[in-house]
N, CA, C and O atoms as a printed pandas DataFrame, in Angstrom:
     atom_number atom_name residue_name chain_id  residue_number  x_coord  y_coord  z_coord
0              1         N          MET        A               1  114.274  105.422  107.495
1              2        CA          MET        A               1  114.083  106.617  106.710
2              3         C          MET        A               1  113.109  106.300  105.563
3              4         O          MET        A               1  113.232  105.265  104.909
4              5         N          THR        A               2  112.159  107.184  105.330
5              6        CA          THR        A               2  111.155  106.995  104.286
6              7         C          THR        A               2  111.647  107.548  102.958
7              8         O          THR        A               2  112.136  108.676  102.892
8              9         N          LYS        A               3  111.518  106.761  101.909
9             10        CA          LYS        A               3  111.921  107.224  100.583
10            11         C          LYS        A               3  110.972  108.311  100.103
11            12         O          LYS        A               3  109.843  108.436  100.579
12            13         N          ALA        A               4  111.461  109.094   99.146
13            14        CA          ALA        A               4  110.644  110.141   98.538
14            15         C          ALA        A               4  110.830  110.076   97.026
15            16         O          ALA        A               4  111.826  109.554   96.525
16            17         N          TYR        A               5  109.863  110.610   96.328
17            18        CA          TYR        A               5  109.867  110.549   94.865
18            19         C          TYR        A               5  109.533  111.908   94.266
19            20         O          TYR        A               5  108.662  112.627   94.754
20            21         N          TRP        A               6  110.252  112.242   93.190
21            22        CA          TRP        A               6  109.853  113.361   92.325
22            23         C          TRP        A               6  108.983  112.747   91.247
23            24         O          TRP        A               6  109.345  111.737   90.644
24            25         N          VAL        A               7  107.843  113.356   91.008
25            26        CA          VAL        A               7  106.998  112.986   89.882
26            27         C          VAL        A               7  106.839  114.241   89.041
27            28         O          VAL        A               7  106.254  115.226   89.491
28            29         N          ALA        A               8  107.354  114.206   87.830
29            30        CA          ALA        A               8  107.258  115.359   86.928
30            31         C          ALA        A               8  106.415  114.964   85.724
31            32         O          ALA        A               8  106.672  113.943   85.086
32            33         N          THR        A               9  105.416  115.771   85.418
33            34        CA          THR        A               9  104.605  115.559   84.221
34            35         C          THR        A               9  104.732  116.793   83.343
35            36         O          THR        A               9  104.643  117.927   83.812
36            37         N          TYR        A              10  104.936  116.548   82.094
37            38        CA          TYR        A              10  105.129  117.623   81.116
38            39         C          TYR        A              10  103.843  117.796   80.314
39            40         O          TYR        A              10  103.497  116.942   79.498
40            41         N          ARG        A              11  103.147  118.882   80.543
41            42        CA          ARG        A              11  101.900  119.153   79.819
42            43         C          ARG        A              11  102.172  119.653   78.407
43            44         O          ARG        A              11  101.422  119.364   77.474
44            45         N          GLU        A              12  103.261  120.410   78.266
45            46        CA          GLU        A              12  103.597  120.962   76.959
46            47         C          GLU        A              12  105.098  121.206   76.883
47            48         O          GLU        A              12  105.702  121.703   77.833
48            49         N          ILE        A              13  105.689  120.859   75.762
49            50        CA          ILE        A              13  107.097  121.149   75.511
50            51         C          ILE        A              13  107.133  122.170   74.381
51            52         O          ILE        A              13  106.780  121.867   73.242
52            53         N          LYS        A              14  107.563  123.377   74.712
53            54        CA          LYS        A              14  107.566  124.480   73.751
54            55         C          LYS        A              14  108.916  124.662   73.070
55            56         O          LYS        A              14  108.982  125.156   71.944
56            57         N          ASN        A              15  109.999  124.265   73.750
57            58        CA          ASN        A              15  111.340  124.449   73.197
58            59         C          ASN        A              15  112.164  123.191   73.493
59            60         O          ASN        A              15  112.735  123.048   74.574
60            61         N          GLN        A              16  112.212  122.300   72.528
61            62        CA          GLN        A              16  112.913  121.025   72.711
62            63         C          GLN        A              16  114.413  121.216   72.931
63            64         O          GLN        A              16  115.024  120.477   73.702
64            65         N          ASP        A              17  115.013  122.210   72.255
65            66        CA          ASP        A              17  116.448  122.461   72.423
66            67         C          ASP        A              17  116.781  122.818   73.865
67            68         O          ASP        A              17  117.752  122.306   74.423
68            69         N          ASN        A              18  115.983  123.693   74.474
69            70        CA          ASN        A              18  116.217  124.055   75.872
70            71         C          ASN        A              18  116.003  122.859   76.796
71            72         O          ASN        A              18  116.730  122.688   77.775
72            73         N          LEU        A              19  115.006  122.035   76.485
73            74        CA          LEU        A              19  114.762  120.840   77.298
74            75         C          LEU        A              19  115.941  119.880   77.210
75            76         O          LEU        A              19  116.313  119.265   78.209
76            77         N          THR        A              20  116.523  119.747   76.040
77            78        CA          THR        A              20  117.691  118.891   75.863
78            79         C          THR        A              20  118.868  119.403   76.686
79            80         O          THR        A              20  119.561  118.614   77.327
80            81         N          GLU        A              21  119.100  120.706   76.675
81            82        CA          GLU        A              21  120.183  121.294   77.475
82            83         C          GLU        A              21  119.916  121.120   78.969
83            84         O          GLU        A              21  120.830  120.819   79.736
84            85         N          TYR        A              22  118.675  121.308   79.372
85            86        CA          TYR        A              22  118.279  121.096   80.766
86            87         C          TYR        A              22  118.605  119.657   81.187
87            88         O          TYR        A              22  119.184  119.434   82.250
88            89         N          ALA        A              23  118.229  118.683   80.347
89            90        CA          ALA        A              23  118.430  117.275   80.687
90            91         C          ALA        A              23  119.903  116.930   80.855
91            92         O          ALA        A              23  120.261  116.127   81.717
92            93         N          LYS        A              24  120.758  117.535   80.033
93            94        CA          LYS        A              24  122.201  117.294   80.140
94            95         C          LYS        A              24  122.735  117.712   81.503
95            96         O          LYS        A              24  123.652  117.083   82.031
96            97         N          LEU        A              25  122.172  118.761   82.072
97            98        CA          LEU        A              25  122.621  119.267   83.376
98            99         C          LEU        A              25  121.838  118.661   84.534
99           100         O          LEU        A              25  122.408  118.374   85.587
100          101         N          ALA        A              26  120.540  118.466   84.345
101          102        CA          ALA        A              26  119.682  118.007   85.435
102          103         C          ALA        A              26  119.993  116.578   85.856
103          104         O          ALA        A              26  120.039  116.283   87.050
104          105         N          GLY        A              27  120.206  115.689   84.894
105          106        CA          GLY        A              27  120.470  114.287   85.238
106          107         C          GLY        A              27  121.646  114.124   86.183
107          108         O          GLY        A              27  121.503  113.512   87.241
108          109         N          PRO        A              28  122.815  114.662   85.821
109          110        CA          PRO        A              28  123.963  114.549   86.734
110          111         C          PRO        A              28  123.752  115.281   88.063
111          112         O          PRO        A              28  124.212  114.809   89.103
112          113         N          ALA        A              29  123.066  116.423   88.041
113          114        CA          ALA        A              29  122.829  117.169   89.284
114          115         C          ALA        A              29  121.941  116.370   90.231
115          116         O          ALA        A              29  122.195  116.314   91.434
116          117         N          ILE        A              30  120.907  115.759   89.686
117          118        CA          ILE        A              30  119.994  114.947   90.498
118          119         C          ILE        A              30  120.715  113.701   91.016
119          120         O          ILE        A              30  120.576  113.348   92.187
120          121         N          ALA        A              31  121.474  113.044   90.163
121          122        CA          ALA        A              31  122.219  111.847   90.583
122          123         C          ALA        A              31  123.234  112.183   91.673
123          124         O          ALA        A              31  123.428  111.399   92.602
124          125         N          ALA        A              32  123.881  113.340   91.565
125          126        CA          ALA        A              32  124.861  113.759   92.574
126          127         C          ALA        A              32  124.216  113.970   93.943
127          128         O          ALA        A              32  124.894  113.920   94.969
128          129         N          CYS        A              33  122.919  114.202   93.953
129          130        CA          CYS        A              33  122.187  114.393   95.209
130          131         C          CYS        A              33  121.477  113.113   95.648
131          132         O          CYS        A              33  120.645  113.142   96.555
132          133         N          GLY        A              34  121.801  111.998   95.010
133          134        CA          GLY        A              34  121.239  110.714   95.418
134          135         C          GLY        A              34  119.997  110.281   94.677
135          136         O          GLY        A              34  119.406  109.260   95.030
136          137         N          GLY        A              35  119.574  111.021   93.657
137          138        CA          GLY        A              35  118.378  110.656   92.912
138          139         C          GLY        A              35  118.643  109.527   91.933
139          140         O          GLY        A              35  119.698  109.470   91.301
140          141         N          ARG        A              36  117.673  108.626   91.814
141          142        CA          ARG        A              36  117.748  107.510   90.876
142          143         C          ARG        A              36  116.528  107.565   89.953
143          144         O          ARG        A              36  115.390  107.523   90.419
144          145         N          PHE        A              37  116.768  107.657   88.660
145          146        CA          PHE        A              37  115.684  107.701   87.690
146          147         C          PHE        A              37  115.066  106.310   87.583
147          148         O          PHE        A              37  115.744  105.348   87.223
148          149         N          LEU        A              38  113.783  106.210   87.894
149          150        CA          LEU        A              38  113.078  104.937   87.814
150          151         C          LEU        A              38  112.330  104.791   86.497
151          152         O          LEU        A              38  112.233  103.691   85.953
152          153         N          ALA        A              39  111.807  105.888   85.989
153          154        CA          ALA        A              39  111.071  105.856   84.724
154          155         C          ALA        A              39  111.059  107.254   84.129
155          156         O          ALA        A              39  110.999  108.253   84.845
156          157         N          ARG        A              40  111.117  107.302   82.786
157          158        CA          ARG        A              40  110.968  108.580   82.087
158          159         C          ARG        A              40  110.570  108.310   80.652
159          160         O          ARG        A              40  111.105  107.419   79.993
160          161         N          GLY        A              41  109.626  109.093   80.189
161          162        CA          GLY        A              41  109.131  108.932   78.832
162          163         C          GLY        A              41  107.625  109.059   78.783
163          164         O          GLY        A              41  106.995  109.532   79.728
164          165         N          LEU        A              42  107.052  108.629   77.664
165          166        CA          LEU        A              42  105.603  108.664   77.501
166          167         C          LEU        A              42  104.976  107.451   78.163
167          168         O          LEU        A              42  105.548  106.362   78.123
168          169         N          PRO        A              43  103.804  107.621   78.775
169          170        CA          PRO        A              43  103.124  106.472   79.370
170          171         C          PRO        A              43  102.784  105.432   78.312
171          172         O          PRO        A              43  102.468  105.780   77.174
172          173         N          SER        A              44  102.846  104.182   78.675
173          174        CA          SER        A              44  102.422  103.112   77.785
174          175         C          SER        A              44  100.901  103.064   77.708
175          176         O          SER        A              44  100.323  102.751   76.667
176          177         N          ILE        A              45  100.272  103.378   78.828
177          178        CA          ILE        A              45   98.812  103.356   78.935
178          179         C          ILE        A              45   98.400  104.523   79.821
179          180         O          ILE        A              45   99.040  104.787   80.839
180          181         N          ALA        A              46   97.338  105.222   79.443
181          182        CA          ALA        A              46   96.768  106.288   80.280
182          183         C          ALA        A              46   95.291  105.962   80.503
183          184         O          ALA        A              46   94.561  105.716   79.544
184          185         N          LYS        A              47   94.853  105.960   81.744
185          186        CA          LYS        A              47   93.468  105.625   82.091
186          187         C          LYS        A              47   92.786  106.810   82.768
187          188         O          LYS        A              47   93.439  107.732   83.258
188          189         N          GLU        A              48   91.483  106.760   82.781
189          190        CA          GLU        A              48   90.617  107.763   83.392
190          191         C          GLU        A              48   90.955  109.136   82.837
191          192         O          GLU        A              48   90.771  109.345   81.637
192          193         N          ALA        A              49   91.434  110.079   83.625
193          194        CA          ALA        A              49   91.765  111.416   83.106
194          195         C          ALA        A              49   93.241  111.515   82.723
195          196         O          ALA        A              49   93.751  112.616   82.510
196          197         N          GLY        A              50   93.928  110.384   82.635
197          198        CA          GLY        A              50   95.354  110.367   82.312
198          199         C          GLY        A              50   95.625  110.867   80.904
199          200         O          GLY        A              50   94.794  110.723   80.008
200          201         N          LEU        A              51   96.782  111.447   80.725
201          202        CA          LEU        A              51   97.186  111.995   79.443
202          203         C          LEU        A              51   98.452  111.308   78.963
203          204         O          LEU        A              51   99.282  110.903   79.777
204          205         N          LEU        A              52   98.607  111.175   77.682
205          206        CA          LEU        A              52   99.813  110.584   77.110
206          207         C          LEU        A              52  100.861  111.671   76.939
207          208         O          LEU        A              52  101.178  112.097   75.828
208          209         N          GLN        A              53  101.388  112.105   78.078
209          210        CA          GLN        A              53  102.410  113.152   78.108
210          211         C          GLN        A              53  103.603  112.660   78.918
211          212         O          GLN        A              53  103.476  111.781   79.771
212          213         N          ARG        A              54  104.758  113.242   78.638
213          214        CA          ARG        A              54  106.012  112.834   79.269
214          215         C          ARG        A              54  105.892  112.832   80.798
215          216         O          ARG        A              54  105.344  113.758   81.397
216          217         N          VAL        A              55  106.418  111.768   81.407
217          218        CA          VAL        A              55  106.443  111.616   82.863
218          219         C          VAL        A              55  107.852  111.205   83.270
219          220         O          VAL        A              55  108.494  110.402   82.593
220          221         N          VAL        A              56  108.329  111.762   84.383
221          222        CA          VAL        A              56  109.625  111.384   84.939
222          223         C          VAL        A              56  109.410  111.023   86.404
223          224         O          VAL        A              56  108.777  111.777   87.144
224          225         N          LEU        A              57  109.931  109.878   86.823
225          226        CA          LEU        A              57  109.828  109.411   88.209
226          227         C          LEU        A              57  111.238  109.185   88.749
227          228         O          LEU        A              57  112.008  108.400   88.196
228          229         N          ILE        A              58  111.566  109.884   89.838
229          230        CA          ILE        A              58  112.905  109.815   90.432
230          231         C          ILE        A              58  112.763  109.456   91.904
231          232         O          ILE        A              58  111.937  110.030   92.614
232          233         N          GLU        A              59  113.574  108.500   92.360
233          234        CA          GLU        A              59  113.541  108.050   93.751
234          235         C          GLU        A              59  114.716  108.637   94.532
235          236         O          GLU        A              59  115.835  108.719   94.026
236          237         N          PHE        A              60  114.444  109.043   95.766
237          238        CA          PHE        A              60  115.461  109.512   96.709
238          239         C          PHE        A              60  115.312  108.732   98.007
239          240         O          PHE        A              60  114.237  108.207   98.298
240          241         N          ASP        A              61  116.371  108.655   98.776
241          242        CA          ASP        A              61  116.320  107.931  100.052
242          243         C          ASP        A              61  115.550  108.666  101.133
243          244         O          ASP        A              61  115.184  108.059  102.140
244          245         N          SER        A              62  115.291  109.962  100.954
245          246        CA          SER        A              62  114.539  110.726  101.950
246          247         C          SER        A              62  113.942  111.976  101.323
247          248         O          SER        A              62  114.355  112.411  100.248
248          249         N          LEU        A              63  112.971  112.539  102.010
249          250        CA          LEU        A              63  112.368  113.798  101.585
250          251         C          LEU        A              63  113.405  114.915  101.586
251          252         O          LEU        A              63  113.404  115.772  100.702
252          253         N          GLU        A              64  114.281  114.901  102.571
253          254        CA          GLU        A              64  115.316  115.933  102.665
254          255         C          GLU        A              64  116.252  115.884  101.454
255          256         O          GLU        A              64  116.660  116.925  100.937
256          257         N          MET        A              65  116.584  114.688  101.009
257          258        CA          MET        A              65  117.453  114.553   99.833
258          259         C          MET        A              65  116.743  115.044   98.575
259          260         O          MET        A              65  117.358  115.700   97.735
260          261         N          ALA        A              66  115.472  114.737   98.439
261          262        CA          ALA        A              66  114.704  115.177   97.272
262          263         C          ALA        A              66  114.606  116.703   97.248
263          264         O          ALA        A              66  114.799  117.328   96.205
264          265         N          LYS        A              67  114.310  117.283   98.381
265          266        CA          LYS        A              67  114.219  118.747   98.477
266          267         C          LYS        A              67  115.588  119.374   98.213
267          268         O          LYS        A              67  115.693  120.375   97.504
268          269         N          GLY        A              68  116.630  118.782   98.786
269          270        CA          GLY        A              68  117.988  119.290   98.583
270          271         C          GLY        A              68  118.412  119.254   97.132
271          272         O          GLY        A              68  119.104  120.159   96.664
272          273         N          ALA        A              69  118.004  118.212   96.408
273          274        CA          ALA        A              69  118.341  118.121   94.983
274          275         C          ALA        A              69  117.691  119.259   94.210
275          276         O          ALA        A              69  118.328  119.876   93.356
276          277         N          TYR        A              70  116.429  119.539   94.504
277          278        CA          TYR        A              70  115.734  120.615   93.793
278          279         C          TYR        A              70  116.375  121.966   94.077
279          280         O          TYR        A              70  116.410  122.837   93.208
280          281         N          GLU        A              71  116.876  122.135   95.277
281          282        CA          GLU        A              71  117.462  123.413   95.689
282          283         C          GLU        A              71  118.965  123.494   95.435
283          284         O          GLU        A              71  119.576  124.519   95.738
284          285         N          SER        A              72  119.576  122.446   94.889
285          286        CA          SER        A              72  121.025  122.411   94.704
286          287         C          SER        A              72  121.479  123.372   93.599
287          288         O          SER        A              72  120.704  123.730   92.711
288          289         N          GLU        A              73  122.729  123.774   93.671
289          290        CA          GLU        A              73  123.299  124.675   92.665
290          291         C          GLU        A              73  123.303  124.034   91.283
291          292         O          GLU        A              73  123.025  124.696   90.283
292          293         N          GLY        A              74  123.616  122.752   91.232
293          294        CA          GLY        A              74  123.628  122.055   89.950
294          295         C          GLY        A              74  122.258  122.048   89.291
295          296         O          GLY        A              74  122.145  122.258   88.083
296          297         N          TYR        A              75  121.219  121.806   90.081
297          298        CA          TYR        A              75  119.871  121.789   89.519
298          299         C          TYR        A              75  119.411  123.200   89.146
299          300         O          TYR        A              75  118.686  123.378   88.167
300          301         N          LYS        A              76  119.825  124.190   89.915
301          302        CA          LYS        A              76  119.490  125.581   89.572
302          303         C          LYS        A              76  120.078  125.945   88.207
303          304         O          LYS        A              76  119.441  126.658   87.432
304          305         N          LYS        A              77  121.283  125.463   87.910
305          306        CA          LYS        A              77  121.887  125.706   86.593
306          307         C          LYS        A              77  121.072  125.027   85.494
307          308         O          LYS        A              77  120.906  125.576   84.404
308          309         N          ALA        A              78  120.571  123.840   85.785
309          310        CA          ALA        A              78  119.730  123.143   84.807
310          311         C          ALA        A              78  118.453  123.936   84.543
311          312         O          ALA        A              78  118.023  124.061   83.396
312          313         N          LEU        A              79  117.853  124.468   85.593
313          314        CA          LEU        A              79  116.647  125.279   85.427
314          315         C          LEU        A              79  116.918  126.541   84.621
315          316         O          LEU        A              79  116.075  126.970   83.832
316          317         N          GLN        A              80  118.088  127.134   84.814
317          318        CA          GLN        A              80  118.452  128.311   84.018
318          319         C          GLN        A              80  118.546  127.937   82.545
319          320         O          GLN        A              80  118.096  128.698   81.689
320          321         N          ALA        A              81  119.119  126.786   82.234
321          322        CA          ALA        A              81  119.222  126.338   80.848
322          323         C          ALA        A              81  117.839  126.070   80.252
323          324         O          ALA        A              81  117.618  126.291   79.061
324          325         N          LEU        A              82  116.917  125.596   81.079
325          326        CA          LEU        A              82  115.560  125.327   80.618
326          327         C          LEU        A              82  114.847  126.624   80.256
327          328         O          LEU        A              82  114.114  126.681   79.268
328          329         N          GLY        A              83  115.062  127.663   81.056
329          330        CA          GLY        A              83  114.398  128.935   80.803
330          331         C          GLY        A              83  112.990  128.960   81.381
331          332         O          GLY        A              83  112.503  127.971   81.930
332          333         N          ASP        A              84  112.360  130.102   81.244
333          334        CA          ASP        A              84  111.051  130.317   81.872
334          335         C          ASP        A              84  109.867  129.831   81.046
335          336         O          ASP        A              84  108.802  129.570   81.604
336          337         N          ASP        A              85  110.026  129.703   79.736
337          338        CA          ASP        A              85  108.863  129.403   78.902
338          339         C          ASP        A              85  109.107  128.237   77.949
339          340         O          ASP        A              85  108.515  128.189   76.871
340          341         N          SER        A              86  109.964  127.304   78.329
341          342        CA          SER        A              86  110.276  126.182   77.442
342          343         C          SER        A              86  109.326  125.004   77.606
343          344         O          SER        A              86  109.068  124.265   76.656
344          345         N          VAL        A              87  108.810  124.835   78.814
345          346        CA          VAL        A              87  107.892  123.731   79.095
346          347         C          VAL        A              87  106.798  124.203   80.051
347          348         O          VAL        A              87  106.952  125.181   80.781
348          349         N          VAL        A              88  105.704  123.475   80.014
349          350        CA          VAL        A              88  104.668  123.594   81.038
350          351         C          VAL        A              88  104.675  122.243   81.729
351          352         O          VAL        A              88  104.344  121.225   81.122
352          353         N          ARG        A              89  105.054  122.235   83.001
353          354        CA          ARG        A              89  105.154  120.955   83.704
354          355         C          ARG        A              89  104.757  121.121   85.150
355          356         O          ARG        A              89  104.625  122.230   85.669
356          357         N          ASP        A              90  104.572  119.992   85.775
357          358        CA          ASP        A              90  104.158  119.903   87.180
358          359         C          ASP        A              90  105.156  118.978   87.854
359          360         O          ASP        A              90  105.320  117.832   87.437
360          361         N          ILE        A              91  105.825  119.466   88.894
361          362        CA          ILE        A              91  106.741  118.615   89.659
362          363         C          ILE        A              91  106.183  118.497   91.074
363          364         O          ILE        A              91  105.887  119.493   91.734
364          365         N          ARG        A              92  106.051  117.274   91.509
365          366        CA          ARG        A              92  105.577  117.019   92.882
366          367         C          ARG        A              92  106.593  116.126   93.578
367          368         O          ARG        A              92  107.149  115.210   92.972
368          369         N          ILE        A              93  106.826  116.399   94.837
369          370        CA          ILE        A              93  107.701  115.558   95.666
370          371         C          ILE        A              93  106.813  114.915   96.714
371          372         O          ILE        A              93  106.111  115.596   97.461
372          373         N          ILE        A              94  106.858  113.579   96.756
373          374        CA          ILE        A              94  105.963  112.841   97.647
374          375         C          ILE        A              94  106.756  111.782   98.406
375          376         O          ILE        A              94  107.669  111.162   97.861
376          377         N          GLU        A              95  106.397  111.588   99.664
377          378        CA          GLU        A              95  107.021  110.529  100.458
378          379         C          GLU        A              95  106.329  109.203  100.199
379          380         O          GLU        A              95  105.132  109.160   99.916
380          381         N          ALA        A              96  107.089  108.126  100.297
381          382        CA          ALA        A              96  106.524  106.786  100.139
382          383         C          ALA        A              96  105.590  106.484  101.300
383          384         O          ALA        A              96  105.737  107.029  102.394
384          385         N          ALA        A              97  104.648  105.626  101.047
385          386        CA          ALA        A              97  103.688  105.236  102.088
386          387         C          ALA        A              97  104.331  104.300  103.074
387          388         O          ALA        A              97  103.681  103.861  104.023
């Protein structure tokens, strides 16, 4: 089975309180679906067109597990806590090579 990864980059954080509430719910929801946080925070170094903005990297045992975590009820509750205009971010799910 090929591992998969969530890569989330935060371009802008507009409401830190909502992001904090989201994180309280999202972490356990993702872990319950088999996700393991490998890295989260600001980059130590950004090269070429890289930006010094928050990045989160989460590993799953399969693409199906990663997709299932995003679609899970627990994660949907976290997204509700985040709201529609609290952050500008990009989430990508990619399979390992």
